[in-house]
Structures are given as structure tokens and as C-alpha cells.
N, C-alpha and C positions, 0 to 999 in steps of 0.2 A: 504494500500500500504506500502511495506517495502522499505528500502533504496536501495536495489539492483534493485527492479522493477522501482523505480523512476529514478535511474541512467540509466537504460536501455531505459526508455521512453525519457529522455532528450537527450540521444545520438541519438535516432531515429529522433527526430525533428531537431537536429543540422544538420543531413545529408540531411534533406529536404530543409534546408535553406529558410524557409518561404513559400515554395510551398505547396498547399493543399495536404493533405494526400489522398491516394487511388485514384490516377489518372487513365488515360486510361490504360487498361490492358486486357489480355485475360481472358476468363471465366475459373475459376478453374475446375478441373476435377470432383470434388464432394464436397458435404457439410459434414463436420465432424459431427458425432453424439456423444454427450457427455453423457455417460451412468450413471455414479455414482457421486453424490455430494461429497462423502467421499474422492474420489481420484482426485478431480478437484478443484483447488484454484482460488481465484480472480486473483492472479498473473498469473496463467495459462491462464485465459480468457483474461487478459489485454495484455499479450505478444503475445498470439497465435491468437487472433481474433480482439480485440478492436483496437490495434495499427496498424496491417496490414490491417484492415478494410475489413474483409472477414466474410461471414455468417457461422453460426453453428446452430445446433439443440440440445437443452437440453432435456433429457428424462423426462418422467412423474414423475420420482423419485424426481425431483427438485420442483415439485408443489403439491406433494401428501398431504402436510399439509395445503394447502389453503382451507379456509372455503368455497369459491365459488365452489370448486370441489366437496365438500360434499353436499352443500345445493342447488346449482343451477341445479343439475343433478339428474335424477332418478336412481335407482339401475340398470336399463337397459341401462344407458348411454345416455338418451335423455334429452332434456331441461325440467326442473321441473317447468312447467307453473304455478302451484298453488302457489308454494313458491314465485315466481317472482311477481305474482298478489297480494299476501298478503302484500309484502314488498315494492313494487315499482309501483303498479297498477295505481296510480294517478299521476305519474311522467310524464312530457311532454318530449317526445323523438324525435330526428330527424330521418326521414325515407326517403331514396332515392328510386326512382322508376327505377329499373335496366332495365326495358323494354322500357324506353324512353331515347334517347340520346340528351343531351344538350351540344353542342360543344364536349369537350372530357370528359364530366362528365354526371351526372344524376340530374334531378330536385329533389328538396327536399321539404318535408312538415313536419309539426310537429303534433303529435297526442299523446294521452295518451297511456302509455304502455299497459293498459288493452285492448285498441282498437287494438293495433298492435298484441297482443297475440291472440285476437279473429280472426284477419285476418290470422295469422300464422297457427292456428288450422284448419281453413277452407282450407288453401293452402295445408296442409298435407293430409286432407281428400279428397281433389280434385285431388290427385295424382300429387302433386307439380305443380298445375296449379290454376289460379284464374282469374276471369274477371278483377280484379284490377291490374293484372300484377304481376311482381316479386318485392315485396317491401323489402328493405334491411335496417334494423336499424343499423346505423353506426354513429360513432363520438359522442356517448352518453358519456359524461365526468363523469365517476365515478372514477376510478383510473387506470396500471402496464406494460409489453412488449407485444409481440404478443404470447399469450398463449391460446391454445384451451382448454376451460373448458369442452366442449363436441363437438363431431363432427369431421370432417376431412376436410382439405384444401389442395389444390394443388397450389404450388408456382412456379412462373417463375421469375428468377433473371437475370439482365444484369449489369455487372460491370460499374462503372463510366466511361463515355465517349462512351460506346457502344450504348447508347440511341440515339446518334447523327445519327447513321446509320439507325435508325428506323423512322426517320422523313420523312414525305411525301414531295412532290415537293413544297408544300406551307410552309414547315417548322414546321408542326404540328406533334405531337406524335400520334401513333395509339390508337384508343379507345380500341382495343382488339389485343394483340400481337399474338394471335393464329388464327386470321382471315385470310382466304385465300387471301384476297385483298392485303396482304403484298407481294404476289408473283408477283403483277403487277409492272414490272420494270419501267413503265412510271410514275405511281403514287408514287412508293417508289424506287427512283433511286439508293439509297445508301444501300438498304437492303442486297445486296449480300456481303457487307463488314462487316456485323454484325455476330458475332459468335452465335451459337445456345445458347438459354438460359440455365441457370443452373436450373434444376427442382428438386423439392422434394415434398413429401406428408407429411403433418403434422398431426399426430394422436392426439387423445384426451389426454390432459394433457401435451403435449409436448410444448416447448417454442422455438420459432425461434428468433435468433438474426439477425436483418436486418441492415446491415452495412450502414454507412452514404453515401448518394449519389447514391445508387444502384437503378436503375429503376426496378420496380417489379409489378407484377400483381398476384392476388389471386382469385381462384375459390373455393367456398364452394361446397364440394362433397356431403354433406348431411346436415340435420338440425344442425346448429353450433352456439355455443356461444363462443366468444373469448374476452379476455382482452388485450388491446394493449397500448403501451406507447411510445410516441415519445421522443427521447433523444438528449441531447447535453451536451458535457463535454469537458475537455481539449484536448481530442484526435481529436475532429472534430470541434472545435471552429473556426479554421482558414477556414475550409470548409464552415461554415455558413457565415463568413464574405466575402469569395470569391463569394458565391451565391448571397448575397445581392448586391455586386458591379455589378454582371452580370445583376441582375434585374433592378437596377437603369439605367444602360447603355441601356437596352432594352426600358425602359420608355422614356428616353431622346431621343432615336432614333425615337420613334413613334411620339413624339410631337415636334421634332426639328424645324419644319417649323414655329412654333409660338415663337421661342426663343427670337426673337428681338421685338416682338409685345405684348407678354403677360407679364403683371406686375408680379413680383415675380415668374418668370418661374421656378427657382430652387426649390422654396418652393412647387410649384404645382407638380413638378416631385416627390418630397418626399411623397406628399399626395396620388398621383396615385399609387406609389410603395407600400405604406402601404395598400391600398385597394386591391391590387393584391396579395401581399405577407404576409400581416398581421403584418408587422413591417417595420419601416424605420430606417434611420441612427441614429436619435435622440433616438429612443426607444432601438436600439441595444446598444448604449452607456449606457443607464440606466440599461439594462440587465447586461452588464459587470460590472457596478458599484455595483449593488446589490450582485452579486456573489463574486466580489473582496473584498467587505467590510466584508462578512462572513468569507472568508478565512483569511483576515488580522486579524480579531478578534481572530481567533484561534491561529495564529502564533505569535501574539504580546503578548500572555500570557507568564508568566515567566516559560519557559520550560527548564529543564536541558538537557544535551546531551542524557541521557538515555531515557528521556520522548519521544523523537522523534520516537523511535522505539517501546517503551512500550505501547503507547496509540493507536497504529495501530491495528485495529480489524475489526469488521463488520461495525462500523461507520466510519465517515470521520476522518482519522488520520492526524497528522501534515505532514507526507511525501506526502500524497495525496494533502493536502492543498498547500504545497510548490510547487508541480508540477503544480497545477492549477494556482497558482499565476504567475509562469513563462510563462505559455501559455497565460493567460490574458494579461500580460505585452507585449508580442510579438504582439498580435492582436491589443491591444489598441494603440500601437505605430504606427501601420499601419493606424488605424482609424484616429488618431489625424493628421497624415500627409496627409490624403486624401483631395484633393481640395474641393470635394463636402461636406465633413463633416465640413470643415472650413467655409463654407457658412451657416451652421446651427447656429442659434442664441443661444449661450450657456450662455448668460449673467445672466439668471435666474437659472442656474444649482446650486444646493447646493454645489457641489464640481466640480471645473473646471477640464476638462479632463487632462490638463497638470499636474495639482497637483496630481491627482489620479495616473497618469503614474509614476510620480516621487516617490510616496509612494511605488508603486509596485516594481519599479526597486531597491529601497533601500532594500526591503525585499528579493528580489531575490538574491542580493549580500550577505545579511546577512545569508541566509539559504543555500547558495551554498555548504558549507562544512558539513552541518548537516546530 
């Protein structure tokens, strides 16, 4: 990040005045396709897509040097099963059964990758059919964004806020946004207020940037391998904090009848929230602390005025670190002031939240003119 991009980003968030980025809005007319890496910079991506929180697709030119695109795929563009078996055959992987609905998701099991590939081969030979149903290997944590290594996908996007019009009369989101049941006005009374989804087809090698908070659904159109990476950074950190507050309020509402009779009711709400969302307020603070300490370490080094610009490159530069610190400071100030966070026992924390906030605010002031 250079100085001009940082100034642009900070001005953007000043205009938001603490509101989450990318709120309710109409569906854009199209998804931009980024053709060449040579004519597209990080600043272009940051200003054009990351800050405004809109999707885009990067061409296969951006991933042509990836080893997985050479080794995981046959010359004919199909999954290279033998290579995957040799290198990962004994790895245990999570597999969802797409033919069985369990609430708004699918039941999962774990199996060896070699067993899944054996099933996959049988599924192909059976004309995309199997007595075991449609098994989908997903959330295998290797490593990157949503990149198709091989195969094709169809995406359906709804901007933040639009998903509220997709909820049924019980408040649940649809299992399939293309299902004809969404036309039932009694079951989905708000559906008429939802704009049509933004649709795109992702080809092999292409990378889709999925903006923060966009409700989306993906259909594999053929045998597909993709690498995906969930992201959080200074641009959507406030959105994450807003989401966690919503999640806690939902938990508190569900168990409100036991508030006066359950010992440590507030603590139990945090426990339930963590089981549902994977994180609670205490863990969110530690997440902020870890990132903050890394950024502070970079910024507290003896940097001259020229170094702030000169060290910016493909890695994390001081301008990016200064931007991140300003975003963490704003969110942490909201966390520290939140009544439910104030009920969290912070006595054993290695660094008290107020002390960390003070450090961040001092660095924000010191780097404002850099």
C-alpha cells in the first residue's frame, strides 16, 4: 500500500463514521473481469473492489504459475487423481452429503482421501450418479481465495442486506436460492422485495473475489477442484465485529427466559455464541491483539520518512500497517466500550484491553502525517 491509497482508505472510513462497510444496496449490474496482472495493481483492487466491497473475477493469467494448476490437473483439464492419491491419499478429509438436508446444511463425515477419490471415480463412471448420493469434499484446510484449479462453477450473489428478503416466514434462509419454493409468497413473504441475484460462471483457473457479507450460493457444473480462502482485514474488521454483536444478541434473545435463574448467564451466552459462530468476544479481542502486536512491531522500528514509502511492495509495508492499526484502534475502542465485553473476565489477559487501545491510539497519532 502506498501513501495515496492509505489516505484514500482512511477518508473512506471517516465518511462511514463507524458504520459497517457495504450495507444494504442494490445488486450491481455485472461483475468486473480483470484480464491482465500486468495492468492491475493492488491499489486498483483495494480502491475498486476491497473498499467498496463488490465482487470481481480475476482471469486465469493470475494463477497460471500455481503449482496446483500444473500438478493437480491432467492435460485434458480434469482432476489428476493419481497425483492426489500419491501425495494426499492417506489424509483424512471432511465430506458433506449434498443429497441429505440437515437444517440449512448437509451432514458431514470424515474419510481418507483415497476412499473419496474411489467414490468420485465411481460417480463419474455412473454418469454423475451413485447409490451413496452426491458427496462433496469441502473445508479441507490446506491453504488460498476461491480459485478453480479445474472445472466450472456457477455463482449466485446477493449484496449485504438482500438476504433478509430471502428469509422464510420462520426467519430461516433458503437451502437453495434457485428452488421454486421461493415463489411461495406464504412461505417466503419478503421474496418479492429481493433483487435478482448477480450471477457468473467461473472457469478453470479463474479467481473470484467474494466480498464481505455477501450471501452467495455455488453450483459445481462439472468435476471441480477449487482452493478457497476466507479473509478478514482492515476493510471488513468492523463488519466482523458488527456480526459478532448480532450473534450475541440472537443468543441472548433465545435464552432470555433463564437470565434471572441461570448462574453466570452472560458467560453461558458467550459459550453458546462460540459454539454457533466459532468465536466469542474474548477470542475476538485476542485476535485483534495478535494482529495489532504484529503491526506495532513493524511500525515501532526506526523508520525514516523515506522508508514508509520505500518498503511498500508485495509484502506488508508500513503504510498498510499504519492503516491496519487505525482500523484496529477504531474497532477495539468499540469492543472495550461494549457492556457485554466489560462483563468478560480480563484479569488474566497478558495485556489489558485499555492498555492495548492506548498503544494503538498513540501510534495512530504518530503515523498520521507519514
